[in-house]
C-alpha positions as CSV (number, residue, x, y, z in Angstrom):
1,M,-24.9,64.0,44.7
2,F,-21.7,62.7,46.0
3,K,-23.4,59.4,46.5
4,R,-24.8,59.5,42.7
5,R,-21.2,60.3,41.3
6,T,-19.8,57.6,43.4
7,T,-22.2,55.2,41.6
8,L,-21.5,56.1,38.4
9,Q,-17.7,56.0,38.8
10,G,-18.3,52.4,39.9
11,I,-20.1,51.5,37.2
12,G,-17.5,53.1,34.8
13,L,-14.8,51.1,36.8
14,L,-16.8,47.9,36.2
15,M,-17.4,48.4,32.5
16,V,-13.8,49.1,32.0
17,Y,-12.9,45.8,33.7
18,F,-15.2,44.1,31.7
19,F,-14.0,45.3,28.4
20,A,-10.5,44.8,29.8
21,L,-11.7,41.1,30.4
22,V,-13.2,40.4,27.1
23,S,-10.1,41.9,25.1
24,F,-8.0,39.8,27.1
25,S,-9.7,36.8,26.5
26,Q,-9.9,37.5,22.8
27,K,-6.2,37.9,22.8
28,T,-5.9,34.5,24.6
29,V,-8.2,32.7,22.2
30,G,-6.1,34.0,19.2
31,A,-3.1,32.8,20.8
32,E,-4.4,29.0,20.4
33,P,-7.9,28.5,19.1
34,R,-10.7,27.8,22.0
35,T,-12.2,24.8,19.8
36,L,-9.3,23.0,17.9
37,R,-9.8,21.9,14.3
38,V,-8.5,18.8,13.7
39,G,-7.8,17.7,10.2
40,L,-8.8,14.0,9.4
41,T,-7.1,11.7,6.5
42,N,-9.3,8.7,6.1
43,S,-6.8,5.8,6.1
44,P,-7.8,2.5,7.9
45,P,-6.7,1.4,10.2
46,F,-5.1,4.5,11.4
47,V,-8.4,6.6,11.0
48,M,-11.5,5.3,9.6
49,I,-14.8,7.3,9.2
50,S,-18.3,5.8,8.6
51,D,-21.3,7.5,8.9
52,H,-19.8,10.3,10.8
53,K,-18.6,8.0,13.3
54,F,-14.9,8.2,13.7
55,T,-12.7,5.0,15.1
56,G,-8.9,4.0,14.5
57,I,-5.5,3.7,16.3
58,I,-5.1,7.4,15.8
59,I,-8.6,8.3,17.1
60,D,-8.3,6.2,20.2
61,L,-5.1,8.0,21.4
62,W,-6.4,11.2,20.3
63,S,-9.1,10.7,22.5
64,Y,-7.1,10.1,25.4
65,I,-4.7,13.0,24.8
66,S,-7.5,15.6,24.4
67,K,-9.5,14.5,27.6
68,E,-5.9,14.6,29.4
69,L,-5.5,18.4,28.0
70,H,-9.1,19.2,28.3
71,L,-8.9,20.3,24.7
72,P,-12.5,20.8,23.1
73,Y,-12.5,20.4,19.1
74,Q,-14.0,19.6,16.0
75,F,-13.0,17.2,12.9
76,V,-12.6,18.6,9.6
77,I,-12.5,15.7,6.8
78,M,-9.6,16.0,4.6
79,G,-8.7,14.6,1.4
80,T,-6.7,11.6,0.9
81,N,-3.7,13.3,0.0
82,L,-1.4,13.9,2.7
83,D,0.7,16.6,1.5
84,D,-2.1,18.8,0.3
85,N,-3.1,18.2,4.0
86,I,0.0,19.4,5.3
87,K,-0.3,22.4,3.4
88,A,-3.3,22.9,5.0
89,L,-2.2,22.7,8.2
90,A,0.9,25.1,7.4
91,D,-1.4,27.6,6.1
92,G,-3.4,27.8,8.9
93,N,-6.9,26.1,7.7
94,I,-6.4,23.2,10.4
95,D,-4.9,23.4,13.8
96,L,-3.9,19.7,13.9
97,L,-3.6,16.9,11.5
98,L,-4.4,13.4,12.5
99,G,-3.7,10.4,10.1
100,P,-0.7,8.2,8.9
101,V,1.5,11.1,8.5
102,A,5.2,9.9,7.7
103,I,7.7,12.1,8.8
104,N,10.1,13.6,6.2
105,Y,12.4,16.5,5.5
106,S,10.2,18.3,3.0
107,R,6.9,18.1,5.6
108,A,9.3,18.8,8.4
109,M,10.4,22.1,6.6
110,K,6.5,23.3,6.6
111,V,5.0,21.9,9.7
112,S,6.0,20.3,13.3
113,F,6.0,16.4,14.5
114,T,5.2,14.9,17.8
115,R,7.0,12.0,19.1
116,P,6.4,9.1,16.8
117,Y,3.9,6.5,17.6
118,A,4.0,4.0,14.7
119,I,6.2,2.7,11.8
120,N,5.0,2.9,8.3
121,K,6.8,0.5,5.9
122,T,6.8,1.5,2.4
123,G,6.7,-2.0,0.4
124,I,5.6,-3.6,-2.8
125,V,2.2,-5.3,-3.7
126,I,2.5,-7.8,-6.4
127,S,0.2,-10.6,-7.5
128,Q,0.4,-13.9,-5.9
129,V,3.3,-16.2,-7.5
130,K,1.1,-19.2,-7.7
131,T,0.1,-21.5,-10.5
132,S,-1.6,-25.0,-11.1
133,L,0.3,-28.1,-10.0
134,F,-0.3,-29.3,-13.9
135,R,1.3,-26.1,-15.1
136,V,4.5,-26.3,-12.8
137,F,5.1,-30.2,-14.0
138,F,4.9,-28.9,-17.4
139,N,7.2,-26.0,-17.0
140,L,9.7,-28.4,-14.8
141,F,9.5,-31.1,-17.7
142,M,10.2,-28.4,-20.6
143,H,13.0,-26.6,-18.7
144,V,14.4,-29.1,-16.7
145,F,13.3,-33.0,-17.4
146,S,13.9,-32.3,-21.4
147,W,17.3,-31.5,-21.6
148,T,18.4,-33.4,-18.9
149,V,17.0,-36.5,-20.2
150,L,18.2,-36.2,-23.7
151,L,21.4,-35.3,-22.1
152,A,21.4,-38.5,-20.0
153,I,20.5,-40.7,-23.1
154,L,23.3,-39.0,-25.2
155,V,25.9,-40.1,-22.7
156,V,24.6,-43.4,-22.1
157,V,24.9,-44.2,-26.1
158,I,28.2,-42.8,-25.6
159,Y,28.9,-44.8,-22.7
160,A,27.7,-47.9,-24.4
161,H,29.6,-47.7,-27.5
162,A,33.0,-47.0,-25.6
163,F,32.2,-49.7,-23.0
164,W,31.6,-52.5,-25.7
165,Y,34.5,-51.3,-27.8
166,L,36.7,-51.5,-24.5
167,E,35.5,-54.8,-23.1
168,R,34.0,-56.9,-25.9
169,G,35.6,-60.4,-25.9
170,K,36.5,-59.6,-22.1
171,E,33.4,-59.9,-20.6
172,N,31.1,-63.1,-21.2
173,S,27.8,-61.1,-20.8
174,I,28.5,-58.8,-23.2
175,P,27.8,-59.7,-27.1
176,M,30.6,-59.8,-29.8
177,V,28.4,-58.6,-32.2
178,Y,28.2,-54.6,-32.6
179,P,24.1,-54.0,-32.5
180,Q,23.3,-56.5,-29.3
181,G,26.5,-55.5,-27.5
182,V,25.8,-52.0,-27.7
183,I,21.8,-52.7,-27.0
184,R,22.7,-54.5,-23.9
185,I,24.9,-52.1,-22.4
186,F,22.6,-49.2,-23.2
187,W,19.5,-50.8,-21.6
188,A,21.7,-52.1,-18.4
189,C,22.7,-48.3,-17.8
190,L,19.2,-47.4,-18.2
191,L,17.7,-50.0,-16.0
192,R,20.5,-49.6,-13.7
193,A,21.3,-53.4,-13.9
194,D,24.7,-52.9,-14.8
195,G,26.2,-54.4,-11.7
196,S,26.9,-57.4,-13.9
197,L,29.0,-55.6,-16.4
198,R,32.3,-55.2,-14.5
199,A,35.1,-53.7,-16.4
200,T,38.3,-55.6,-16.5
201,S,40.4,-53.0,-18.6
202,T,41.9,-49.8,-17.1
203,S,40.0,-47.9,-19.5
204,G,37.0,-49.8,-19.3
205,K,36.9,-49.3,-15.6
206,C,37.6,-45.3,-16.1
207,F,34.4,-45.1,-18.3
208,Q,32.6,-47.0,-15.6
209,F,34.0,-44.6,-12.7
210,F,33.0,-41.9,-15.0
211,W,29.4,-43.3,-15.5
212,M,28.9,-43.8,-11.7
213,S,29.9,-40.2,-11.1
214,F,27.4,-38.7,-13.9
215,N,24.6,-40.8,-12.3
216,A,25.4,-39.2,-9.3
217,I,25.3,-35.5,-10.6
218,I,22.0,-36.4,-13.1
219,F,20.0,-37.3,-9.9
220,S,21.2,-34.7,-7.9
221,I,19.9,-32.0,-10.5
222,L,16.6,-34.0,-10.9
223,Y,16.2,-34.0,-7.1
224,A,17.1,-30.2,-7.0
225,A,14.4,-29.8,-9.8
226,M,11.9,-31.6,-7.9
227,V,12.2,-29.4,-4.7
228,T,12.2,-26.3,-6.7
229,T,8.9,-27.2,-8.2
230,F,6.9,-27.9,-4.8
231,H,8.6,-24.7,-3.6
232,L,7.1,-23.0,-6.5
233,Y,3.6,-24.7,-6.0
234,F,3.2,-24.4,-2.1
235,G,5.7,-21.2,-1.5
236,D,5.3,-17.7,-2.6
237,V,8.4,-16.9,-5.1
238,S,8.8,-13.2,-6.1
239,N,10.9,-11.5,-8.5
240,F,11.5,-8.3,-6.6
241,H,14.4,-8.8,-4.6
242,S,16.6,-5.8,-5.3
243,L,16.4,-2.6,-7.2
244,E,17.7,-4.4,-10.5
245,D,14.4,-6.4,-10.4
246,F,12.3,-3.1,-11.0
247,K,14.3,-2.5,-14.4
248,G,11.5,-2.7,-17.3
249,K,8.3,-3.2,-14.8
250,K,5.4,-0.9,-14.6
251,I,5.4,0.2,-10.9
252,I,2.7,2.6,-9.7
253,A,2.1,4.6,-6.7
254,I,-0.2,7.0,-5.2
255,E,0.5,10.4,-6.3
256,G,1.2,12.8,-3.6
257,S,2.0,10.1,-0.9
258,I,4.8,9.2,1.1
259,S,5.2,5.8,-0.6
260,F,5.6,7.7,-4.5
261,V,8.4,10.0,-2.8
262,S,10.2,6.9,-1.3
263,A,10.0,4.9,-4.5
264,E,11.5,7.8,-6.6
265,N,14.2,8.4,-3.9
266,A,15.3,5.0,-4.2
267,G,15.5,5.0,-7.8
268,I,12.3,3.1,-8.7
269,R,10.6,4.4,-11.7
270,V,6.7,5.0,-11.0
271,T,3.7,5.7,-12.5
272,P,1.2,8.0,-10.6
273,V,-2.4,6.8,-10.0
274,K,-5.3,8.7,-7.9
275,N,-5.9,6.3,-5.5
276,R,-5.3,2.9,-3.6
277,E,-8.5,1.6,-5.2
278,L,-7.2,2.2,-9.0
279,A,-4.0,0.8,-8.0
280,M,-5.3,-2.4,-6.8
281,K,-7.6,-2.5,-9.9
282,K,-4.7,-2.2,-12.5
283,L,-2.4,-4.6,-10.4
284,L,-5.4,-7.3,-10.6
285,A,-6.0,-6.7,-14.2
286,G,-2.3,-7.2,-15.2
287,K,-1.9,-3.5,-16.0
288,A,0.8,-3.0,-13.6
289,D,3.4,-5.3,-12.1
290,G,3.7,-3.6,-8.5
291,F,2.5,-1.0,-6.6
292,V,4.1,1.0,-4.1
293,D,2.2,1.4,-1.1
294,S,2.2,1.4,3.0
295,T,2.0,-2.1,3.9
296,A,-0.2,-1.5,6.9
297,L,-2.8,0.7,4.7
298,A,-2.3,-1.9,1.9
299,L,-2.9,-5.0,4.2
300,V,-5.8,-3.8,5.5
301,Y,-7.2,-2.8,2.0
302,M,-6.4,-6.3,1.0
303,Q,-7.7,-7.8,3.9
304,E,-11.2,-5.9,3.7
305,H,-11.7,-6.8,0.0
306,Q,-10.5,-10.3,0.2
307,L,-7.5,-10.0,-1.9
308,T,-5.1,-11.8,0.1
309,E,-5.4,-14.9,-1.8
310,Q,-4.6,-12.9,-5.2
311,L,-2.1,-10.3,-3.8
312,M,1.0,-10.5,-1.5
313,F,3.6,-8.6,-0.2
314,A,7.2,-8.6,-2.4
315,P,10.0,-9.2,0.3
316,Y,12.0,-6.1,-0.9
317,V,11.2,-3.2,1.5
318,V,11.4,0.4,0.0
319,K,12.1,2.4,2.9
320,V,10.8,2.7,6.5
321,N,9.1,5.6,8.0
322,L,8.0,6.9,11.4
323,I,4.4,8.3,11.8
324,A,3.5,11.1,14.3
325,F,0.8,13.8,15.0
326,A,1.4,16.9,12.8
327,L,1.3,20.4,14.4
328,P,1.6,24.0,12.9
329,K,5.2,25.3,13.4
330,G,6.1,26.9,17.1
331,S,2.5,25.1,18.6
332,S,2.3,25.1,22.4
333,L,0.7,21.7,22.2
334,A,3.9,20.0,20.9
335,Q,5.5,19.5,24.6
336,P,2.1,18.2,26.2
337,F,1.5,15.6,23.2
338,N,5.1,14.7,23.7
339,R,4.6,14.2,27.3
340,L,1.3,12.2,26.8
341,L,2.5,10.0,24.0
342,A,5.5,9.0,26.1
343,L,3.4,7.9,29.0
344,L,1.4,5.7,26.7
345,D,4.3,4.2,25.2
346,E,5.6,2.8,28.7
347,N,2.2,2.0,30.0
348,G,1.5,-0.1,26.6
349,T,-1.6,1.7,25.6
350,I,-0.4,2.3,22.0
351,K,0.7,-1.4,21.8
352,R,-2.9,-2.3,22.9
353,V,-4.7,-0.2,20.4
354,C,-2.5,-1.4,17.9
355,Q,-3.1,-5.0,18.7
356,Y,-7.0,-4.5,18.6
357,Y,-6.8,-3.0,15.0
358,F,-3.8,-5.2,13.7
359,K,-4.0,-8.4,15.6
360,N,-1.0,-10.0,14.8
361,E,0.6,-7.6,12.8
362,A,0.7,-5.1,15.5
363,S,4.3,-5.8,16.7
364,T,5.0,-5.0,12.8
365,Y,3.8,-1.3,12.8
366,C,3.7,-0.3,16.2
367,F,5.8,0.4,19.0
């Protein structure tokens, strides 16, 4: 009887211990999910999703971090609107957000960010400023050569009359008859054969000096025009160098993106569009003058769709933002994430990953 009672007590104690262990495990799991729900924002080359295969700069970094911290996880594919994804993270629908999440004040009020690992430049995509060689020379003639030539002819006519009036009868090479004398001087000046027309009077010498100075000015203008012409043809010249250049232009940006917010904060009036594909189509069709976007994401899109010959970046940079992992407020993962990101930065892993995806542009976007 005693043994039976002892056995029952032992079984009872084991059951109490078992339920306590289960209860403790549930509480521990509740504090930090056993399987992390990792939200993904598809934005090449940071995150690339194809046929349920996940690649990209952030995926490679996350793979290393999750292995080091022994974190089980499952990916949750999110939409392309990062602000909506930030809200989902703040509401507890996901436990971590991976994507080119730029840090700004409004987002930092809702979630926490890790140590930044990349740079996000907000720039402006515009159409290539190139034209045909024929059109370049046509515009050059219409806008530069035409008035220069007319001005030169007018001045030569005035000079020929003045020089004939002052030097007639004093220089044997100048006919005394008005028409022949003026025409002789006129053609001598145009053909630059006026070396034999040497003034003898003080007034004539002054006019001749004026003509030599004028020649130097005219040829300097023509030379500058030629240099500008070839620069226009062989180089990329943009009309967007400062905020003043955006006035009266139709500028678009993806609604809800950090680029849209950065453009508005910079004082640029932007029209929202749904996605990058639609924005590029509007730009190519001439329905927009510029597209404000992340230069890293826009560059990859342009390369993938072979648009680098049609589109380019304006020299004006709207804003430079930092990119990081987004975590819920007060997450215990922040400290180990920062430690590992610092290690990956110091040992050159982040740089090598960026070079693999960005090639020669790695130094522009990653630490």
